[in-house]
C-alpha positions as a Markdown table, in Angstrom:
| # | Residue | x | y | z |
|---|---|---|---|---|
| 1 | Unk | -36.4 | -39.2 | -72.4 |
| 2 | Unk | -39.6 | -39.2 | -70.5 |
| 3 | Unk | -40.1 | -35.5 | -68.7 |
| 4 | Unk | -41.9 | -35.9 | -65.6 |
| 5 | Unk | -44.4 | -33.5 | -63.7 |
| 6 | Unk | -42.3 | -31.3 | -61.7 |
| 7 | Unk | -43.3 | -29.8 | -58.3 |
| 8 | Unk | -46.0 | -27.8 | -57.8 |
| 9 | Unk | -44.5 | -25.9 | -55.0 |
| 10 | Unk | -44.7 | -22.2 | -54.6 |
| 11 | Unk | -47.9 | -21.3 | -54.6 |
| 12 | Unk | -49.1 | -18.3 | -52.4 |
| 13 | Unk | -52.5 | -20.2 | -51.4 |
| 14 | Unk | -54.2 | -23.8 | -52.5 |
| 15 | Unk | -57.8 | -23.8 | -53.0 |
| 16 | Unk | -60.3 | -26.7 | -53.2 |
| 17 | Unk | -57.5 | -28.9 | -51.7 |
| 18 | Unk | -54.1 | -29.6 | -49.4 |
| 19 | Unk | -51.0 | -28.4 | -51.4 |
| 20 | Unk | -50.4 | -31.3 | -53.8 |
| 21 | Unk | -47.0 | -32.9 | -55.7 |
| 22 | Unk | -46.0 | -35.4 | -57.7 |
| 23 | Unk | -46.0 | -38.1 | -54.8 |
| 24 | Unk | -49.3 | -37.1 | -54.1 |
| 25 | Unk | -50.8 | -37.5 | -57.3 |
| 26 | Unk | -48.8 | -40.7 | -58.6 |
| 27 | Unk | -51.3 | -43.2 | -59.7 |
| 28 | Unk | -53.9 | -40.6 | -61.1 |
| 29 | Unk | -54.2 | -39.2 | -64.4 |
| 30 | Unk | -53.6 | -35.6 | -64.2 |
| 31 | Unk | -55.0 | -32.7 | -66.2 |
| 32 | Unk | -52.7 | -29.5 | -65.3 |
| 33 | Unk | -54.9 | -26.0 | -66.9 |
| 34 | Unk | -52.7 | -22.7 | -66.6 |
| 35 | Unk | -55.4 | -19.8 | -66.7 |
| 36 | Unk | -56.1 | -16.4 | -65.5 |
| 37 | Unk | -59.5 | -15.1 | -64.3 |
| 38 | Unk | -59.5 | -11.9 | -67.2 |
| 39 | Unk | -58.9 | -14.5 | -69.9 |
| 40 | Unk | -61.4 | -14.8 | -72.4 |
| 41 | Unk | -59.8 | -17.6 | -74.0 |
| 42 | Unk | -59.4 | -19.4 | -70.9 |
| 43 | Unk | -63.7 | -18.8 | -70.2 |
| 44 | Unk | -64.2 | -20.3 | -73.1 |
| 45 | Unk | -61.6 | -23.8 | -72.5 |
| 46 | Unk | -63.3 | -23.7 | -68.6 |
| 47 | Unk | -66.7 | -25.0 | -69.6 |
| 48 | Unk | -64.8 | -28.1 | -70.9 |
| 49 | Unk | -62.0 | -28.6 | -68.3 |
| 50 | Unk | -65.4 | -28.7 | -65.6 |
| 51 | Unk | -67.1 | -31.1 | -67.7 |
| 52 | Unk | -64.3 | -33.6 | -67.7 |
| 53 | Unk | -63.1 | -33.3 | -64.3 |
| 54 | Unk | -66.6 | -34.4 | -63.1 |
| 55 | Unk | -66.8 | -37.3 | -65.9 |
| 56 | Unk | -63.8 | -38.7 | -65.2 |
| 57 | Unk | -63.3 | -38.1 | -61.6 |
| 58 | Unk | -64.3 | -41.5 | -60.9 |
| 59 | Unk | -62.1 | -42.9 | -63.4 |
| 60 | Unk | -58.7 | -41.8 | -62.0 |
| 61 | Unk | -58.7 | -38.3 | -63.7 |
| 62 | Unk | -57.4 | -35.2 | -61.3 |
| 63 | Unk | -57.3 | -31.6 | -63.0 |
| 64 | Unk | -55.0 | -29.0 | -61.2 |
| 65 | Unk | -56.3 | -25.8 | -62.3 |
| 66 | Unk | -53.0 | -23.2 | -61.8 |
| 67 | Unk | -54.1 | -19.5 | -61.5 |
| 68 | Unk | -51.3 | -17.5 | -62.7 |
| 69 | Unk | -51.6 | -14.0 | -63.1 |
| 70 | Unk | -51.6 | -11.5 | -65.9 |
| 71 | Unk | -52.4 | -8.3 | -64.4 |
| 72 | Unk | -51.4 | -6.7 | -60.7 |
| 73 | Unk | -55.2 | -6.7 | -59.8 |
| 74 | Unk | -55.2 | -10.9 | -60.6 |
| 75 | Unk | -53.0 | -11.1 | -57.2 |
| 76 | Unk | -55.9 | -11.0 | -55.0 |
| 77 | Unk | -56.1 | -13.7 | -53.7 |
| 78 | Unk | -59.9 | -13.2 | -52.7 |
| 79 | Unk | -60.8 | -12.4 | -56.4 |
| 80 | Unk | -59.6 | -15.6 | -57.4 |
| 81 | Unk | -61.6 | -17.4 | -55.0 |
| 82 | Unk | -64.4 | -15.6 | -56.1 |
| 83 | Unk | -63.9 | -16.5 | -60.0 |
| 84 | Unk | -63.7 | -20.1 | -58.8 |
| 85 | Unk | -66.7 | -19.9 | -56.7 |
| 86 | Unk | -68.3 | -18.1 | -60.1 |
| 87 | Unk | -67.3 | -20.7 | -62.4 |
| 88 | Unk | -68.0 | -23.6 | -60.1 |
| 89 | Unk | -64.4 | -25.1 | -59.7 |
| 90 | Unk | -64.6 | -27.3 | -57.1 |
| 91 | Unk | -61.0 | -29.4 | -58.4 |
| 92 | Unk | -57.6 | -28.1 | -57.1 |
| 93 | Unk | -56.8 | -24.4 | -58.0 |
| 94 | Unk | -53.2 | -23.4 | -57.0 |
| 95 | Unk | -52.6 | -19.5 | -56.9 |
| 96 | Unk | -49.4 | -19.2 | -58.7 |
| 97 | Unk | -48.7 | -15.3 | -58.1 |
| 98 | Unk | -45.2 | -15.4 | -58.5 |
| 99 | Unk | -44.7 | -17.6 | -61.2 |
| 100 | Unk | -43.1 | -20.3 | -59.4 |
| 101 | Unk | -45.2 | -23.5 | -61.0 |
| 102 | Unk | -45.7 | -21.2 | -64.2 |
| 103 | Unk | -41.1 | -21.1 | -64.4 |
| 104 | Unk | -41.4 | -24.7 | -63.3 |
| 105 | Unk | -43.2 | -26.2 | -66.4 |
| 106 | Unk | -41.7 | -23.5 | -68.2 |
| 107 | Unk | -45.1 | -22.4 | -69.7 |
| 108 | Unk | -45.8 | -18.9 | -71.7 |
| 109 | Unk | -49.9 | -19.2 | -72.6 |
| 110 | Unk | -53.4 | -19.1 | -70.8 |
| 111 | Unk | -54.6 | -20.9 | -70.9 |
| 112 | Unk | -52.2 | -24.8 | -71.3 |
| 113 | Unk | -53.3 | -28.0 | -71.0 |
| 114 | Unk | -50.7 | -30.3 | -69.7 |
| 115 | Unk | -51.6 | -34.1 | -69.8 |
| 116 | Unk | -49.7 | -36.2 | -67.6 |
| 117 | Unk | -50.1 | -40.6 | -67.2 |
| 118 | Unk | -50.4 | -42.4 | -63.9 |
| 119 | Unk | -46.8 | -42.7 | -63.8 |
| 120 | Unk | -46.1 | -38.8 | -63.9 |
| 121 | Unk | -44.9 | -38.0 | -67.1 |
| 122 | Unk | -46.0 | -35.6 | -69.8 |
| 123 | Unk | -48.1 | -37.0 | -72.0 |
| 124 | Unk | -49.7 | -34.3 | -74.6 |
| 125 | Unk | -50.1 | -30.5 | -74.3 |
| 126 | Unk | -52.6 | -28.3 | -76.0 |
| 127 | Unk | -52.1 | -24.0 | -75.7 |
| 128 | Unk | -55.1 | -22.2 | -76.3 |
| 129 | Unk | -58.8 | -23.0 | -77.1 |
| 130 | Unk | -60.1 | -25.6 | -79.1 |
| 131 | Unk | -59.2 | -29.3 | -79.5 |
| 132 | Unk | -61.4 | -30.6 | -77.1 |
| 133 | Unk | -62.3 | -33.6 | -78.8 |
| 134 | Unk | -58.4 | -34.6 | -79.3 |
| 135 | Unk | -58.0 | -33.2 | -75.8 |
| 136 | Unk | -60.7 | -35.2 | -74.5 |
| 137 | Unk | -59.2 | -38.6 | -76.6 |
| 138 | Unk | -56.2 | -38.1 | -74.5 |
| 139 | Unk | -57.6 | -38.0 | -71.6 |
| 140 | Unk | -59.4 | -41.5 | -72.2 |
| 141 | Unk | -56.7 | -43.1 | -73.7 |
| 142 | Unk | -54.5 | -42.3 | -70.4 |
| 143 | Unk | -57.3 | -43.6 | -67.8 |
| 144 | Unk | -58.3 | -46.9 | -70.1 |
| 145 | Unk | -61.4 | -46.1 | -71.2 |
| 146 | Unk | -63.3 | -45.3 | -74.3 |
| 147 | Unk | -66.6 | -43.3 | -74.5 |
| 148 | Unk | -68.9 | -40.6 | -76.4 |
| 149 | Unk | -67.0 | -37.2 | -75.3 |
| 150 | Unk | -68.9 | -35.5 | -72.6 |
| 151 | Unk | -71.7 | -33.1 | -74.0 |
| 152 | Unk | -70.6 | -29.2 | -73.2 |
| 153 | Unk | -72.8 | -25.9 | -73.8 |
| 154 | Unk | -70.9 | -22.7 | -72.7 |
| 155 | Unk | -73.4 | -19.9 | -71.6 |
| 156 | Unk | -72.6 | -16.1 | -71.3 |
| 157 | Unk | -68.9 | -15.3 | -71.9 |
| 158 | Unk | -67.7 | -18.9 | -71.7 |
| 159 | Unk | -69.9 | -19.1 | -74.9 |
| 160 | Unk | -67.2 | -19.8 | -78.1 |
| 161 | Unk | -66.9 | -17.3 | -79.8 |
| 162 | Unk | -68.8 | -16.3 | -83.7 |
| 163 | Unk | -64.9 | -16.7 | -85.3 |
| 164 | Unk | -67.2 | -16.3 | -88.8 |
| 165 | Unk | -68.3 | -12.6 | -87.8 |
| 166 | Unk | -65.2 | -12.0 | -85.7 |
| 167 | Unk | -62.9 | -9.2 | -87.1 |
| 168 | Unk | -61.3 | -7.5 | -84.3 |
| 169 | Unk | -58.7 | -8.7 | -82.7 |
| 170 | Unk | -57.9 | -9.1 | -78.0 |
| 171 | Unk | -56.9 | -4.5 | -77.4 |
| 172 | Unk | -54.7 | -3.6 | -74.5 |
| 173 | Unk | -55.2 | -0.2 | -73.5 |
| 174 | Unk | -52.3 | 0.6 | -71.0 |
| 175 | Unk | -49.2 | 2.7 | -72.5 |
| 176 | Unk | -46.8 | -0.5 | -72.0 |
| 177 | Unk | -48.7 | -2.2 | -74.7 |
| 178 | Unk | -51.4 | -0.2 | -75.9 |
| 179 | Unk | -52.4 | 0.1 | -79.7 |
| 180 | Unk | -55.0 | 1.6 | -81.8 |
| 181 | Unk | -55.3 | 4.6 | -79.5 |
| 182 | Unk | -57.1 | 7.7 | -81.4 |
| 183 | Unk | -57.2 | 10.3 | -79.5 |
| 184 | Unk | -56.4 | 13.2 | -81.4 |
| 185 | Unk | -54.0 | 14.5 | -78.4 |
| 186 | Unk | -52.0 | 11.4 | -78.0 |
| 187 | Unk | -51.5 | 9.5 | -74.9 |
| 188 | Unk | -49.4 | 10.2 | -71.9 |
| 189 | Unk | -47.9 | 8.0 | -69.3 |
| 190 | Unk | -48.8 | 8.3 | -65.8 |
| 191 | Unk | -50.2 | 12.0 | -66.1 |
| 192 | Unk | -53.8 | 12.9 | -65.7 |
| 193 | Unk | -54.9 | 14.4 | -68.8 |
| 194 | Unk | -58.2 | 15.5 | -70.8 |
| 195 | Unk | -59.0 | 13.4 | -73.8 |
| 196 | Unk | -61.6 | 14.0 | -76.4 |
| 197 | Unk | -63.1 | 11.9 | -79.3 |
| 198 | Unk | -62.2 | 12.2 | -82.1 |
| 199 | Unk | -64.5 | 13.2 | -84.8 |
| 200 | Unk | -64.9 | 9.2 | -86.5 |
| 201 | Unk | -63.2 | 5.9 | -85.1 |
| 202 | Unk | -62.0 | 3.3 | -87.8 |
| 203 | Unk | -62.4 | -0.1 | -87.5 |
| 204 | Unk | -60.6 | -1.4 | -84.7 |
| 205 | Unk | -59.5 | 2.1 | -83.0 |
| 206 | Unk | -60.4 | 3.5 | -79.4 |
| 207 | Unk | -60.5 | 6.6 | -78.1 |
| 208 | Unk | -61.1 | 8.2 | -74.3 |
| 209 | Unk | -63.1 | 11.3 | -73.8 |
| 210 | Unk | -63.0 | 13.1 | -70.1 |
| 211 | Unk | -60.0 | 13.0 | -67.8 |
| 212 | Unk | -58.4 | 9.9 | -67.7 |
| 213 | Unk | -54.6 | 8.7 | -66.4 |
| 214 | Unk | -52.5 | 6.1 | -68.7 |
| 215 | Unk | -50.6 | 4.2 | -66.4 |
| 216 | Unk | -48.5 | 1.0 | -67.8 |
| 217 | Unk | -50.8 | -1.5 | -68.0 |
| 218 | Unk | -54.6 | 0.3 | -67.5 |
| 219 | Unk | -56.5 | 3.9 | -68.1 |
| 220 | Unk | -57.8 | 5.0 | -65.1 |
| 221 | Unk | -60.9 | 7.8 | -64.9 |
| 222 | Unk | -60.2 | 10.4 | -62.8 |
| 223 | Unk | -63.5 | 12.3 | -63.1 |
| 224 | Unk | -67.2 | 11.2 | -63.5 |
| 225 | Unk | -68.2 | 11.2 | -67.0 |
| 226 | Unk | -65.1 | 9.9 | -68.4 |
| 227 | Unk | -65.9 | 7.0 | -71.3 |
| 228 | Unk | -64.2 | 5.0 | -73.6 |
| 229 | Unk | -65.2 | 4.6 | -77.9 |
| 230 | Unk | -64.3 | 1.3 | -79.4 |
| 231 | Unk | -64.9 | 0.7 | -83.4 |
| 232 | Unk | -65.7 | -3.5 | -83.1 |
| 233 | Unk | -67.0 | -6.1 | -85.9 |
| 234 | Unk | -67.8 | -9.2 | -84.1 |
| 235 | Unk | -70.8 | -10.9 | -81.9 |
| 236 | Unk | -69.4 | -10.5 | -78.2 |
| 237 | Unk | -67.8 | -6.8 | -77.0 |
| 238 | Unk | -65.8 | -7.3 | -73.1 |
| 239 | Unk | -63.8 | -5.5 | -71.4 |
| 240 | Unk | -61.1 | -6.3 | -68.1 |
| 241 | Unk | -62.0 | -3.9 | -65.7 |
| 242 | Unk | -60.9 | -3.4 | -61.7 |
| 243 | Unk | -62.5 | -0.5 | -59.4 |
| 244 | Unk | -60.6 | 1.3 | -57.1 |
| 245 | Unk | -60.3 | -0.2 | -53.5 |
| 246 | Unk | -63.7 | -0.4 | -52.2 |
| 247 | Unk | -65.3 | 1.5 | -54.8 |
| 248 | Unk | -68.8 | 0.6 | -56.2 |
| 249 | Unk | -68.8 | 2.4 | -59.9 |
| 250 | Unk | -72.0 | 2.4 | -61.9 |
| 251 | Unk | -71.4 | 2.8 | -65.8 |
| 252 | Unk | -73.4 | 3.3 | -69.1 |
| 253 | Unk | -72.8 | 1.3 | -72.0 |
| 254 | Unk | -73.8 | 2.4 | -76.0 |
| 255 | Unk | -73.9 | 0.9 | -79.1 |
| 256 | Unk | -73.9 | 3.2 | -82.2 |
| 257 | Unk | -75.0 | 5.7 | -79.5 |
| 258 | Unk | -78.0 | 4.1 | -78.3 |
| 259 | Unk | -79.1 | 1.9 | -75.8 |
| 260 | Unk | -78.2 | -2.2 | -76.4 |
| 261 | Unk | -81.6 | -3.6 | -76.2 |
| 262 | Unk | -81.5 | -7.1 | -76.9 |
| 263 | Unk | -78.0 | -7.0 | -77.7 |
| 264 | Unk | -76.7 | -6.2 | -74.1 |
| 265 | Unk | -74.0 | -8.3 | -72.7 |
| 266 | Unk | -74.3 | -10.5 | -69.7 |
| 267 | Unk | -72.9 | -8.0 | -67.4 |
| 268 | Unk | -75.5 | -4.9 | -68.4 |
| 269 | Unk | -79.1 | -4.3 | -68.9 |
| 270 | Unk | -80.9 | -3.9 | -72.2 |
| 271 | Unk | -80.9 | 0.0 | -71.3 |
| 272 | Unk | -76.9 | -0.4 | -71.1 |
| 273 | Unk | -76.2 | -0.6 | -67.4 |
| 274 | Unk | -73.8 | -1.6 | -65.2 |
| 275 | Unk | -71.9 | -1.7 | -62.0 |
| 276 | Unk | -67.8 | -2.8 | -61.7 |
| 277 | Unk | -67.5 | -4.4 | -58.2 |
| 278 | Unk | -65.0 | -6.5 | -59.2 |
| 279 | Unk | -62.2 | -7.0 | -60.6 |
| 280 | Unk | -62.6 | -9.4 | -63.8 |
| 281 | Unk | -63.9 | -9.3 | -67.2 |
| 282 | Unk | -67.1 | -8.3 | -68.1 |
| 283 | Unk | -69.3 | -8.8 | -71.3 |
| 284 | Unk | -70.8 | -5.7 | -72.2 |
| 285 | Unk | -72.5 | -6.9 | -75.7 |
| 286 | Unk | -74.0 | -9.8 | -77.2 |
| 287 | Unk | -75.3 | -8.8 | -80.7 |
| 288 | Unk | -78.5 | -11.0 | -80.8 |
| 289 | Unk | -77.9 | -10.7 | -84.4 |
| 290 | Unk | -74.9 | -11.6 | -86.9 |
| 291 | Unk | -71.8 | -9.7 | -85.7 |
| 292 | Unk | -71.2 | -6.5 | -87.2 |
| 293 | Unk | -69.7 | -3.6 | -87.2 |
| 294 | Unk | -70.7 | -1.0 | -84.0 |
| 295 | Unk | -69.3 | 1.5 | -81.8 |
| 296 | Unk | -69.0 | 0.6 | -78.2 |
| 297 | Unk | -69.6 | 3.6 | -76.2 |
| 298 | Unk | -68.7 | 2.9 | -71.9 |
| 299 | Unk | -69.5 | 5.9 | -69.2 |
| 300 | Unk | -68.6 | 6.0 | -66.0 |
| 301 | Unk | -70.6 | 7.6 | -63.0 |
| 302 | Unk | -67.7 | 7.8 | -60.3 |
| 303 | Unk | -64.1 | 8.0 | -61.1 |
| 304 | Unk | -61.8 | 5.0 | -59.8 |
| 305 | Unk | -62.2 | 2.4 | -62.9 |
| 306 | Unk | -59.9 | 1.2 | -64.2 |
| 307 | Unk | -59.7 | 0.0 | -67.8 |
| 308 | Unk | -57.2 | -3.0 | -68.9 |
| 309 | Unk | -58.0 | -4.9 | -72.1 |
| 310 | Unk | -60.9 | -5.5 | -74.9 |
| 311 | Unk | -61.6 | -9.1 | -75.9 |
| 312 | Unk | -63.8 | -10.1 | -78.6 |
| 313 | Unk | -66.3 | -13.0 | -79.7 |
């Protein structure tokens, strides 16, 4: 039995469009993309979705983004709006803060792609990164056209991961999902505590130094000079961060105890300096040679920074 596009109702707000539903989209091929602004997997997929939207719009394709938040600060519509602007997203985006559309699709993943034909019937789906050529062929088949794939070149955090040298997984820092924590006195939930680094970090371990409060979904620095250290093996290192409301917080990144130089990420300079202003994913490291095992340390110049998860590429 054919499965049809469900209602797209329940969004807190729509960006780039009036609210849309199945009747509004009938007669168009629809690509529904579930995302959340801090997800590195979505960031690396997004240049393809953006390119398809632009390349096939005149052929009858409508891309509908559905932003369903993972972390609490991602419910802020202004944060979503900034992400839409930063990523040059000009297609409709539903701000799905209450998971209404997520549940209507019975979705479980960021990112997720659902391919819908002109009659509103689901014809394909894909979860996670990759399979780009096949996904584009699916769109072309539904549109009734055949062309060479659209050229895509992701830059910054949108660049494809260096999969051959990636040895470190996504790592959450909050108490509810945190693992591989190596500060000697162990974590304490919702309690301000002084932490310190161990004598040595093993690969994929992390630790805190200074005064921190470990909450359910993040760790929050309580005094200037607090730092996080992580031993990783990858080309890229990213950290999801959010400041206290109204705060702008300077930070410094070191690699193996030194300024990163040409291995700095897009959100820090060669000396390792950066500023936390918005809740989002920050690229701290992009090694200028093959990804290898390094120790990253990020130190915050003021209290109020919340760190949620490290991701690597």
